[in-house]
Short mmCIF file of the C-alpha atoms (twelve columns), coordinates in Angstrom:
data_MODEL
# 
_entry.id   MODEL 
# 
loop_
_atom_site.group_PDB 
_atom_site.id 
_atom_site.type_symbol 
_atom_site.label_atom_id 
_atom_site.label_alt_id 
_atom_site.label_comp_id 
_atom_site.label_asym_id 
_atom_site.label_seq_id 
_atom_site.Cartn_x 
_atom_site.Cartn_y 
_atom_site.Cartn_z 
_atom_site.pdbx_PDB_model_num 
ATOM 1   C CA . MET A 1   96.508  83.120  117.259 1 
ATOM 2   C CA . LEU A 2   98.562  81.074  114.801 1 
ATOM 3   C CA . ASP A 3   102.110 81.695  113.582 1 
ATOM 4   C CA . ALA A 4   100.644 83.098  110.366 1 
ATOM 5   C CA . ASP A 5   98.660  85.696  112.327 1 
ATOM 6   C CA . TYR A 6   101.677 86.966  114.249 1 
ATOM 7   C CA . MET A 7   103.690 87.053  111.024 1 
ATOM 8   C CA . THR A 8   100.974 89.093  109.327 1 
ATOM 9   C CA . ARG A 9   101.334 91.608  112.113 1 
ATOM 10  C CA . ALA A 10  105.102 91.669  111.682 1 
ATOM 11  C CA . LEU A 11  104.731 92.228  107.926 1 
ATOM 12  C CA . SER A 12  102.323 95.084  108.544 1 
ATOM 13  C CA . LEU A 13  104.857 96.681  110.876 1 
ATOM 14  C CA . ALA A 14  107.653 96.227  108.343 1 
ATOM 15  C CA . ALA A 15  105.705 98.118  105.682 1 
ATOM 16  C CA . ARG A 16  105.703 101.232 107.877 1 
ATOM 17  C CA . GLY A 17  109.330 101.807 106.928 1 
ATOM 18  C CA . ARG A 18  108.576 102.270 103.218 1 
ATOM 19  C CA . GLY A 19  110.690 104.950 101.614 1 
ATOM 20  C CA . ARG A 20  113.064 105.291 104.579 1 
ATOM 21  C CA . THR A 21  115.203 102.178 105.023 1 
ATOM 22  C CA . SER A 22  116.982 101.723 101.671 1 
ATOM 23  C CA . PRO A 23  119.457 100.188 101.031 1 
ATOM 24  C CA . ASN A 24  118.430 98.193  104.082 1 
ATOM 25  C CA . PRO A 25  115.380 95.911  103.854 1 
ATOM 26  C CA . LEU A 26  111.953 96.497  105.353 1 
ATOM 27  C CA . VAL A 27  111.730 94.365  108.493 1 
ATOM 28  C CA . GLY A 28  109.132 93.926  111.224 1 
ATOM 29  C CA . ALA A 29  109.295 91.868  114.405 1 
ATOM 30  C CA . VAL A 30  106.893 90.702  117.120 1 
ATOM 31  C CA . VAL A 31  107.729 89.052  120.456 1 
ATOM 32  C CA . VAL A 32  105.058 86.695  121.819 1 
ATOM 33  C CA . SER A 33  105.120 85.222  125.347 1 
ATOM 34  C CA . PRO A 34  104.598 81.477  125.918 1 
ATOM 35  C CA . ASP A 35  100.937 82.140  126.767 1 
ATOM 36  C CA . GLY A 36  100.328 83.960  123.453 1 
ATOM 37  C CA . VAL A 37  100.554 87.598  124.572 1 
ATOM 38  C CA . ILE A 38  102.358 90.128  122.374 1 
ATOM 39  C CA . VAL A 39  104.935 91.707  124.689 1 
ATOM 40  C CA . GLY A 40  107.060 93.546  122.154 1 
ATOM 41  C CA . GLN A 41  106.998 94.732  118.563 1 
ATOM 42  C CA . GLY A 42  108.934 97.006  116.268 1 
ATOM 43  C CA . PHE A 43  110.114 97.765  112.753 1 
ATOM 44  C CA . HIS A 44  113.240 99.128  111.092 1 
ATOM 45  C CA . GLU A 45  112.492 102.825 110.757 1 
ATOM 46  C CA . ARG A 46  115.495 104.132 108.834 1 
ATOM 47  C CA . VAL A 47  119.120 103.442 107.960 1 
ATOM 48  C CA . GLY A 48  121.424 103.598 110.980 1 
ATOM 49  C CA . HIS A 49  118.614 103.131 113.495 1 
ATOM 50  C CA . ALA A 50  117.901 100.017 115.533 1 
ATOM 51  C CA . HIS A 51  116.735 96.947  113.636 1 
ATOM 52  C CA . ALA A 52  113.215 95.607  114.076 1 
ATOM 53  C CA . GLU A 53  114.278 92.695  116.288 1 
ATOM 54  C CA . VAL A 54  116.134 94.984  118.701 1 
ATOM 55  C CA . ARG A 55  113.204 97.386  118.945 1 
ATOM 56  C CA . ALA A 56  110.816 94.519  119.678 1 
ATOM 57  C CA . LEU A 57  113.152 93.018  122.285 1 
ATOM 58  C CA . ASP A 58  113.648 96.418  123.918 1 
ATOM 59  C CA . MET A 59  109.887 96.698  124.322 1 
ATOM 60  C CA . ALA A 60  109.564 93.156  125.650 1 
ATOM 61  C CA . GLY A 61  112.328 93.527  128.230 1 
ATOM 62  C CA . THR A 62  112.532 90.564  130.618 1 
ATOM 63  C CA . GLN A 63  109.318 89.148  129.150 1 
ATOM 64  C CA . ALA A 64  111.330 88.056  126.119 1 
ATOM 65  C CA . ARG A 65  112.782 85.118  128.080 1 
ATOM 66  C CA . GLY A 66  111.195 81.923  126.806 1 
ATOM 67  C CA . ALA A 67  109.176 83.843  124.190 1 
ATOM 68  C CA . THR A 68  108.873 83.442  120.410 1 
ATOM 69  C CA . LEU A 69  110.279 86.057  118.072 1 
ATOM 70  C CA . TYR A 70  108.480 86.504  114.748 1 
ATOM 71  C CA . CYS A 71  110.523 88.393  112.158 1 
ATOM 72  C CA . THR A 72  109.968 89.023  108.472 1 
ATOM 73  C CA . LEU A 73  113.609 88.408  107.535 1 
ATOM 74  C CA . GLU A 74  116.485 86.315  108.866 1 
ATOM 75  C CA . PRO A 75  118.136 88.202  111.763 1 
ATOM 76  C CA . CYS A 76  121.510 89.673  110.794 1 
ATOM 77  C CA . CYS A 77  124.736 88.158  112.109 1 
ATOM 78  C CA . HIS A 78  127.309 90.775  111.099 1 
ATOM 79  C CA . GLN A 79  128.435 94.136  112.360 1 
ATOM 80  C CA . GLY A 80  127.128 96.875  110.086 1 
ATOM 81  C CA . ARG A 81  125.835 100.315 111.012 1 
ATOM 82  C CA . THR A 82  124.337 98.550  114.054 1 
ATOM 83  C CA . PRO A 83  125.446 95.454  116.030 1 
ATOM 84  C CA . PRO A 84  124.292 91.969  114.911 1 
ATOM 85  C CA . CYS A 85  120.759 91.078  115.947 1 
ATOM 86  C CA . VAL A 86  121.405 87.373  116.572 1 
ATOM 87  C CA . SER A 87  123.536 87.987  119.667 1 
ATOM 88  C CA . ARG A 88  120.818 90.203  121.104 1 
ATOM 89  C CA . VAL A 89  118.198 87.506  120.412 1 
ATOM 90  C CA . VAL A 90  120.295 84.970  122.320 1 
ATOM 91  C CA . THR A 91  121.015 87.186  125.334 1 
ATOM 92  C CA . ALA A 92  117.333 88.150  125.550 1 
ATOM 93  C CA . GLY A 93  116.472 84.485  126.189 1 
ATOM 94  C CA . ILE A 94  114.254 83.946  123.146 1 
ATOM 95  C CA . ALA A 95  113.320 80.258  122.898 1 
ATOM 96  C CA . ARG A 96  111.999 80.132  119.329 1 
ATOM 97  C CA . VAL A 97  112.401 82.218  116.175 1 
ATOM 98  C CA . VAL A 98  109.881 82.125  113.340 1 
ATOM 99  C CA . ALA A 99  111.206 83.911  110.250 1 
ATOM 100 C CA . ALA A 100 109.486 84.499  106.941 1 
ATOM 101 C CA . ILE A 101 112.470 84.205  104.611 1 
ATOM 102 C CA . GLU A 102 116.243 83.944  104.408 1 
ATOM 103 C CA . ASP A 103 118.362 87.085  104.022 1 
ATOM 104 C CA . PRO A 104 120.172 86.915  100.622 1 
ATOM 105 C CA . ASN A 105 122.912 89.270  101.803 1 
ATOM 106 C CA . PRO A 106 126.143 87.220  101.460 1 
ATOM 107 C CA . LEU A 107 127.098 88.400  104.960 1 
ATOM 108 C CA . VAL A 108 124.004 86.613  106.322 1 
ATOM 109 C CA . ASP A 109 122.492 84.049  103.917 1 
ATOM 110 C CA . GLY A 110 121.601 81.354  106.469 1 
ATOM 111 C CA . GLN A 111 124.396 82.126  108.909 1 
ATOM 112 C CA . GLY A 112 121.990 83.982  111.194 1 
ATOM 113 C CA . PHE A 113 119.849 80.867  111.510 1 
ATOM 114 C CA . GLU A 114 122.916 78.715  112.081 1 
ATOM 115 C CA . TYR A 115 124.030 80.982  114.924 1 
ATOM 116 C CA . LEU A 116 120.631 80.831  116.593 1 
ATOM 117 C CA . ARG A 117 120.395 77.053  116.324 1 
ATOM 118 C CA . ALA A 118 123.934 76.671  117.656 1 
ATOM 119 C CA . HIS A 119 122.810 78.560  120.741 1 
ATOM 120 C CA . GLY A 120 119.828 76.317  121.372 1 
ATOM 121 C CA . ILE A 121 117.095 78.405  119.788 1 
ATOM 122 C CA . ALA A 122 114.478 76.618  117.689 1 
ATOM 123 C CA . VAL A 123 114.223 78.173  114.220 1 
ATOM 124 C CA . GLU A 124 111.376 77.806  111.729 1 
ATOM 125 C CA . VAL A 125 111.409 79.457  108.319 1 
ATOM 126 C CA . GLY A 126 108.665 80.020  105.759 1 
ATOM 127 C CA . ALA A 127 105.603 81.575  107.413 1 
ATOM 128 C CA . GLY A 128 104.619 84.524  105.213 1 
ATOM 129 C CA . ARG A 129 107.432 83.833  102.746 1 
ATOM 130 C CA . GLN A 130 105.655 85.126  99.614  1 
ATOM 131 C CA . ALA A 131 104.499 88.348  101.248 1 
ATOM 132 C CA . ALA A 132 107.950 88.929  102.723 1 
ATOM 133 C CA . ALA A 133 109.577 88.414  99.325  1 
ATOM 134 C CA . ALA A 134 107.201 90.888  97.673  1 
ATOM 135 C CA . LEU A 135 107.851 93.439  100.408 1 
ATOM 136 C CA . ASN A 136 111.605 93.414  99.818  1 
ATOM 137 C CA . GLN A 137 112.018 92.921  96.074  1 
ATOM 138 C CA . PRO A 138 114.366 95.930  95.756  1 
ATOM 139 C CA . PHE A 139 116.653 94.613  98.505  1 
ATOM 140 C CA . PHE A 140 116.567 91.054  97.145  1 
ATOM 141 C CA . THR A 141 117.332 92.237  93.591  1 
ATOM 142 C CA . LEU A 142 120.232 94.361  94.816  1 
ATOM 143 C CA . MET A 143 121.690 91.437  96.782  1 
ATOM 144 C CA . ARG A 144 121.102 88.698  94.205  1 
ATOM 145 C CA . GLU A 145 121.629 90.476  90.904  1 
ATOM 146 C CA . GLY A 146 123.812 93.439  91.792  1 
ATOM 147 C CA . ARG A 147 121.405 95.963  90.279  1 
ATOM 148 C CA . PRO A 148 118.346 97.964  91.323  1 
ATOM 149 C CA . PHE A 149 114.804 96.603  91.110  1 
ATOM 150 C CA . VAL A 150 113.462 98.266  87.948  1 
ATOM 151 C CA . VAL A 151 109.915 99.593  87.647  1 
ATOM 152 C CA . LEU A 152 108.910 100.635 84.147  1 
ATOM 153 C CA . LYS A 153 106.387 103.466 84.397  1 
ATOM 154 C CA . ALA A 154 104.499 104.797 81.402  1 
ATOM 155 C CA . ALA A 155 101.338 106.664 80.524  1 
ATOM 156 C CA . ALA A 156 99.636  105.341 77.405  1 
ATOM 157 C CA . SER A 157 96.557  106.179 75.383  1 
ATOM 158 C CA . ARG A 158 93.842  103.580 74.959  1 
ATOM 159 C CA . ASP A 159 95.354  102.705 71.598  1 
ATOM 160 C CA . GLY A 160 98.780  102.002 73.129  1 
ATOM 161 C CA . ARG A 161 100.612 105.236 72.284  1 
ATOM 162 C CA . ILE A 162 102.796 107.240 74.672  1 
ATOM 163 C CA . ALA A 163 103.183 110.411 72.563  1 
ATOM 164 C CA . ALA A 164 101.425 112.025 69.620  1 
ATOM 165 C CA . ALA A 165 104.623 111.896 67.533  1 
ATOM 166 C CA . PRO A 166 108.345 111.343 68.041  1 
ATOM 167 C CA . GLY A 167 109.898 114.230 69.966  1 
ATOM 168 C CA . THR A 168 106.496 115.688 70.900  1 
ATOM 169 C CA . ARG A 169 105.644 116.387 74.527  1 
ATOM 170 C CA . THR A 170 102.228 114.815 75.089  1 
ATOM 171 C CA . PRO A 171 100.645 115.128 78.561  1 
ATOM 172 C CA . LEU A 172 98.095  112.335 78.946  1 
ATOM 173 C CA . THR A 173 97.229  111.574 82.562  1 
ATOM 174 C CA . SER A 174 94.682  113.136 84.886  1 
ATOM 175 C CA . GLU A 175 95.315  114.826 88.225  1 
ATOM 176 C CA . ALA A 176 94.347  111.623 90.051  1 
ATOM 177 C CA . ALA A 177 96.930  109.600 88.132  1 
ATOM 178 C CA . ASN A 178 99.544  112.298 88.624  1 
ATOM 179 C CA . ARG A 179 98.977  112.289 92.393  1 
ATOM 180 C CA . HIS A 180 99.368  108.521 92.436  1 
ATOM 181 C CA . ALA A 181 102.619 108.780 90.481  1 
ATOM 182 C CA . GLN A 182 103.968 111.337 92.945  1 
ATOM 183 C CA . GLY A 183 103.212 108.929 95.793  1 
ATOM 184 C CA . VAL A 184 105.326 106.316 94.030  1 
ATOM 185 C CA . ARG A 185 108.160 108.821 93.634  1 
ATOM 186 C CA . ALA A 186 108.049 109.423 97.379  1 
ATOM 187 C CA . GLU A 187 109.082 105.815 98.093  1 
ATOM 188 C CA . ILE A 188 111.468 104.885 95.265  1 
ATOM 189 C CA . ASP A 189 115.248 105.348 95.539  1 
ATOM 190 C CA . ALA A 190 115.804 106.851 92.102  1 
ATOM 191 C CA . ILE A 191 114.041 108.100 88.973  1 
ATOM 192 C CA . GLY A 192 115.634 107.429 85.617  1 
ATOM 193 C CA . VAL A 193 114.990 109.011 82.222  1 
ATOM 194 C CA . GLY A 194 116.745 108.959 78.887  1 
ATOM 195 C CA . VAL A 195 118.397 112.068 77.523  1 
ATOM 196 C CA . GLY A 196 115.654 112.274 74.888  1 
ATOM 197 C CA . THR A 197 113.113 112.926 77.634  1 
ATOM 198 C CA . VAL A 198 115.332 115.676 79.047  1 
ATOM 199 C CA . LEU A 199 115.625 117.318 75.623  1 
ATOM 200 C CA . VAL A 200 111.901 117.139 74.825  1 
ATOM 201 C CA . ASP A 201 110.170 117.522 78.206  1 
ATOM 202 C CA . ASP A 202 112.884 119.240 80.293  1 
ATOM 203 C CA . PRO A 203 111.483 117.709 83.525  1 
ATOM 204 C CA . ARG A 204 112.524 118.624 87.065  1 
ATOM 205 C CA . LEU A 205 112.125 115.018 88.295  1 
ATOM 206 C CA . THR A 206 111.135 116.118 91.789  1 
ATOM 207 C CA . VAL A 207 108.489 114.906 94.237  1 
ATOM 208 C CA . ARG A 208 105.524 117.232 94.467  1 
ATOM 209 C CA . ASP A 209 102.490 117.440 96.778  1 
ATOM 210 C CA . VAL A 210 103.591 114.475 98.935  1 
ATOM 211 C CA . TYR A 211 106.215 114.144 101.660 1 
ATOM 212 C CA . ARG A 212 109.510 112.419 100.963 1 
ATOM 213 C CA . GLU A 213 111.975 111.999 103.806 1 
ATOM 214 C CA . ARG A 214 115.178 111.183 101.892 1 
ATOM 215 C CA . PRO A 215 116.884 112.908 98.952  1 
ATOM 216 C CA . LEU A 216 115.722 111.530 95.614  1 
ATOM 217 C CA . VAL A 217 118.375 110.327 93.184  1 
ATOM 218 C CA . ARG A 218 117.712 111.518 89.606  1 
ATOM 219 C CA . VAL A 219 119.438 109.568 86.844  1 
ATOM 220 C CA . ILE A 220 119.849 110.581 83.199  1 
ATOM 221 C CA . PHE A 221 120.937 107.842 80.787  1 
ATOM 222 C CA . ASP A 222 122.929 109.748 78.208  1 
ATOM 223 C CA . ARG A 223 125.330 107.746 76.028  1 
ATOM 224 C CA . GLN A 224 126.645 110.731 74.051  1 
ATOM 225 C CA . LEU A 225 126.499 113.284 76.894  1 
ATOM 226 C CA . ARG A 226 123.936 115.567 75.285  1 
ATOM 227 C CA . THR A 227 122.317 116.843 78.502  1 
ATOM 228 C CA . PRO A 228 122.187 120.673 78.395  1 
ATOM 229 C CA . PRO A 229 123.897 122.359 81.369  1 
ATOM 230 C CA . ASP A 230 120.799 124.549 81.714  1 
ATOM 231 C CA . ALA A 231 118.356 121.608 81.979  1 
ATOM 232 C CA . ARG A 232 115.757 122.266 84.667  1 
ATOM 233 C CA . VAL A 233 116.609 119.113 86.617  1 
ATOM 234 C CA . LEU A 234 120.042 120.579 87.297  1 
ATOM 235 C CA . SER A 235 118.460 123.514 89.121  1 
ATOM 236 C CA . THR A 236 116.863 121.207 91.723  1 
ATOM 237 C CA . ARG A 237 119.964 119.854 93.470  1 
ATOM 238 C CA . ASP A 238 118.327 120.525 96.858  1 
ATOM 239 C CA . ALA A 239 115.937 117.635 96.057  1 
ATOM 240 C CA . GLY A 240 118.804 115.152 95.671  1 
ATOM 241 C CA . PRO A 241 121.786 114.232 93.516  1 
ATOM 242 C CA . VAL A 242 121.699 114.182 89.728  1 
ATOM 243 C CA . ILE A 243 123.707 111.405 88.092  1 
ATOM 244 C CA . ILE A 244 124.392 111.128 84.376  1 
ATOM 245 C CA . VAL A 245 125.332 107.644 83.234  1 
ATOM 246 C CA . THR A 246 127.251 107.769 79.986  1 
ATOM 247 C CA . THR A 247 129.786 105.841 77.932  1 
ATOM 248 C CA . GLU A 248 133.528 106.360 77.667  1 
ATOM 249 C CA . GLU A 249 132.897 108.194 74.404  1 
ATOM 250 C CA . GLY A 250 130.398 110.518 76.060  1 
ATOM 251 C CA . ALA A 251 132.646 111.109 79.053  1 
ATOM 252 C CA . SER A 252 135.452 112.168 76.686  1 
ATOM 253 C CA . ARG A 253 133.504 115.301 75.716  1 
ATOM 254 C CA . ALA A 254 135.579 117.299 78.162  1 
ATOM 255 C CA . THR A 255 134.064 120.757 77.679  1 
ATOM 256 C CA . LEU A 256 130.484 119.620 78.198  1 
ATOM 257 C CA . ARG A 257 131.484 117.308 81.031  1 
ATOM 258 C CA . GLU A 258 133.158 120.188 82.848  1 
ATOM 259 C CA . ALA A 259 130.082 122.379 82.341  1 
ATOM 260 C CA . LEU A 260 127.852 119.684 83.798  1 
ATOM 261 C CA . GLU A 261 130.134 118.975 86.735  1 
ATOM 262 C CA . GLU A 262 130.150 122.703 87.507  1 
ATOM 263 C CA . ARG A 263 126.393 122.249 88.044  1 
ATOM 264 C CA . SER A 264 127.202 119.501 90.600  1 
ATOM 265 C CA . VAL A 265 126.249 116.691 88.232  1 
ATOM 266 C CA . GLU A 266 127.874 113.354 89.052  1 
ATOM 267 C CA . ILE A 267 129.137 111.445 86.000  1 
ATOM 268 C CA . GLU A 268 129.164 107.644 85.947  1 
ATOM 269 C CA . VAL A 269 130.686 105.679 83.047  1 
ATOM 270 C CA . ALA A 270 129.155 102.354 81.983  1 
ATOM 271 C CA . ARG A 271 132.175 100.676 80.441  1 
ATOM 272 C CA . ASP A 272 130.450 98.425  77.902  1 
ATOM 273 C CA . GLY A 273 127.686 100.914 77.146  1 
ATOM 274 C CA . SER A 274 124.885 98.534  78.148  1 
ATOM 275 C CA . LEU A 275 122.006 99.465  80.404  1 
ATOM 276 C CA . GLY A 276 122.899 96.526  82.621  1 
ATOM 277 C CA . ALA A 277 126.351 98.017  83.197  1 
ATOM 278 C CA . ALA A 278 124.725 101.359 83.973  1 
ATOM 279 C CA . LEU A 279 122.474 99.750  86.571  1 
ATOM 280 C CA . ARG A 280 125.449 98.058  88.209  1 
ATOM 281 C CA . ARG A 281 127.036 101.488 88.627  1 
ATOM 282 C CA . LEU A 282 123.889 102.653 90.407  1 
ATOM 283 C CA . ALA A 283 123.900 99.562  92.620  1 
ATOM 284 C CA . ALA A 284 127.407 100.474 93.718  1 
ATOM 285 C CA . ARG A 285 125.829 103.679 95.043  1 
ATOM 286 C CA . ASP A 286 123.272 101.656 97.076  1 
ATOM 287 C CA . VAL A 287 120.389 102.458 94.711  1 
ATOM 288 C CA . SER A 288 118.074 99.475  95.228  1 
ATOM 289 C CA . SER A 289 115.002 100.639 93.301  1 
ATOM 290 C CA . LEU A 290 114.726 102.607 90.064  1 
ATOM 291 C CA . LEU A 291 111.635 104.070 88.430  1 
ATOM 292 C CA . LEU A 292 112.164 104.281 84.665  1 
ATOM 293 C CA . GLU A 293 109.886 107.083 83.537  1 
ATOM 294 C CA . GLY A 294 110.896 107.232 79.887  1 
ATOM 295 C CA . GLY A 295 111.225 107.627 77.152  1 
ATOM 296 C CA . ALA A 296 110.560 104.991 74.549  1 
ATOM 297 C CA . VAL A 297 114.232 104.306 73.751  1 
ATOM 298 C CA . LEU A 298 115.160 103.766 77.403  1 
ATOM 299 C CA . HIS A 299 112.093 101.599 78.020  1 
ATOM 300 C CA . GLY A 300 112.914 99.497  74.981  1 
ATOM 301 C CA . ALA A 301 116.539 99.025  76.014  1 
ATOM 302 C CA . ALA A 302 115.540 97.907  79.500  1 
ATOM 303 C CA . TRP A 303 112.972 95.505  78.056  1 
ATOM 304 C CA . ASP A 304 115.400 94.047  75.513  1 
ATOM 305 C CA . GLU A 305 118.050 93.419  78.186  1 
ATOM 306 C CA . GLY A 306 115.514 91.705  80.454  1 
ATOM 307 C CA . LEU A 307 115.961 94.299  83.181  1 
ATOM 308 C CA . VAL A 308 112.325 95.266  83.807  1 
ATOM 309 C CA . ASP A 309 110.986 93.698  86.997  1 
ATOM 310 C CA . TYR A 310 107.679 95.510  87.394  1 
ATOM 311 C CA . VAL A 311 105.386 97.497  85.102  1 
ATOM 312 C CA . ARG A 312 103.188 100.389 86.204  1 
ATOM 313 C CA . LEU A 313 101.007 101.549 83.296  1 
ATOM 314 C CA . TYR A 314 98.584  104.486 83.450  1 
ATOM 315 C CA . VAL A 315 96.053  104.022 80.642  1 
ATOM 316 C CA . THR A 316 94.118  107.107 79.597  1 
ATOM 317 C CA . PRO A 317 90.907  107.405 77.548  1 
ATOM 318 C CA . HIS A 318 92.690  109.401 74.834  1 
ATOM 319 C CA . ALA A 319 93.391  107.946 71.394  1 
ATOM 320 C CA . LEU A 320 96.488  109.247 69.623  1 
ATOM 321 C CA . GLY A 321 96.126  107.374 66.351  1 
ATOM 322 C CA . PRO A 322 98.568  105.445 64.169  1 
ATOM 323 C CA . GLY A 323 101.067 108.306 64.027  1 
ATOM 324 C CA . GLY A 324 101.689 108.128 67.736  1 
ATOM 325 C CA . VAL A 325 104.757 106.609 69.425  1 
ATOM 326 C CA . ARG A 326 103.925 103.051 70.457  1 
ATOM 327 C CA . LEU A 327 104.455 101.767 73.987  1 
ATOM 328 C CA . LEU A 328 107.782 99.875  74.105  1 
ATOM 329 C CA . GLY A 329 108.260 100.702 70.434  1 
ATOM 330 C CA . GLY A 330 105.668 98.118  69.493  1 
ATOM 331 C CA . ARG A 331 107.508 95.256  71.209  1 
ATOM 332 C CA . ALA A 332 105.422 92.285  72.190  1 
ATOM 333 C CA . PHE A 333 103.781 93.213  75.487  1 
ATOM 334 C CA . SER A 334 100.391 92.548  77.018  1 
ATOM 335 C CA . SER A 335 99.347  93.890  80.397  1 
ATOM 336 C CA . GLY A 336 97.341  90.697  80.750  1 
ATOM 337 C CA . SER A 337 100.602 88.754  81.055  1 
ATOM 338 C CA . LEU A 338 101.718 90.582  84.186  1 
ATOM 339 C CA . VAL A 339 102.039 88.442  87.305  1 
ATOM 340 C CA . GLU A 340 99.982  89.384  90.375  1 
ATOM 341 C CA . ARG A 341 98.371  92.017  88.191  1 
ATOM 342 C CA . ARG A 342 96.469  94.763  89.934  1 
ATOM 343 C CA . ILE A 343 93.993  97.208  88.349  1 
ATOM 344 C CA . GLU A 344 92.904  100.461 89.965  1 
ATOM 345 C CA . SER A 345 90.606  103.185 88.733  1 
ATOM 346 C CA . LEU A 346 92.105  106.673 88.834  1 
ATOM 347 C CA . ALA A 347 89.188  108.298 87.091  1 
ATOM 348 C CA . PRO A 348 89.227  108.887 84.222  1 
ATOM 349 C CA . ASP A 349 92.432  106.835 83.922  1 
ATOM 350 C CA . VAL A 350 93.151  103.219 84.839  1 
ATOM 351 C CA . LEU A 351 96.299  101.953 86.538  1 
ATOM 352 C CA . ILE A 352 97.461  98.480  85.520  1 
ATOM 353 C CA . GLU A 353 100.508 97.132  87.345  1 
ATOM 354 C CA . GLY A 354 102.259 93.846  88.063  1 
ATOM 355 C CA . TYR A 355 105.470 91.863  87.948  1 
ATOM 356 C CA . VAL A 356 107.051 90.775  84.689  1 
ATOM 357 C CA . HIS A 357 108.139 87.442  86.175  1 
ATOM 358 C CA . GLY A 358 106.705 87.502  89.687  1 
ATOM 359 C CA . PRO A 359 108.448 88.261  93.008  1 
ATOM 360 C CA . ARG A 360 111.684 86.328  93.441  1 
# 
């Protein structure tokens, strides 16, 4: 087998941690003996548990001496919830490390590789780089840009409308598309909606019909603090925290703020009122991925500020006509421009998804 083959295996292992490791990255590791036998493997299962490299080395035991370690991300070199992996790699007697990509965490960022090389271990970087980058876009975005990775999710008619009229609740998608959307909710850190969606649809913003291991963060973007204290989402605190991001003006509405906080709502203030500032507040809470589910005003604001990283569009066979609310408010957008675009049939609907700029 070639380095690329062992790395593919490590990447496949890493993906098993989806929905459980945030704000940590997804990482897989494989230990291969000098004669090409896999003697250890593992992946990071959840926050606070052993890292992938340690799990693989534990399995390999004494067979790790002189072996090659394949890992999907630069081994960590700092004390966090668990000890640094690089010291364990050295004491295990690993002779060579093949890593897919550097860790952008400022506490690592090449220092892990430097440590390994300083201790006589050969280090090669780049095998499986693109796949590793795609796997950890939320983590990379959090580290590099100080905000969550933003997925814009919308259901649209075949004529590009998301509602029959402004302020009108308009269910569009089929059961198959709804099940797919719930699967996405099971893996994302947080769901975000604008206050307009709360006022019109009164959603619960919970995960249904699929298993989710961690609490789901629900975020309401509400500049003027108009969220009703009896909104249905506030009755589902057992599913996870509810955060309202508002402005200083909104937060000054003391009576309503007190009523919301009595319902265990957490209030965050975005000082300059921008969506970017709001996302930085979420990043401070270790939210690394955010699913923006609507509505049109919130989608448009995210698009205008250049904050949308990925688009997931469920296109239905309905036609809503010229009076309908246009996707992204009619802003210039073509699903054909998405990078690494993927199309899936969810009969009778079609899912079109892809990056706005490509994985970075």
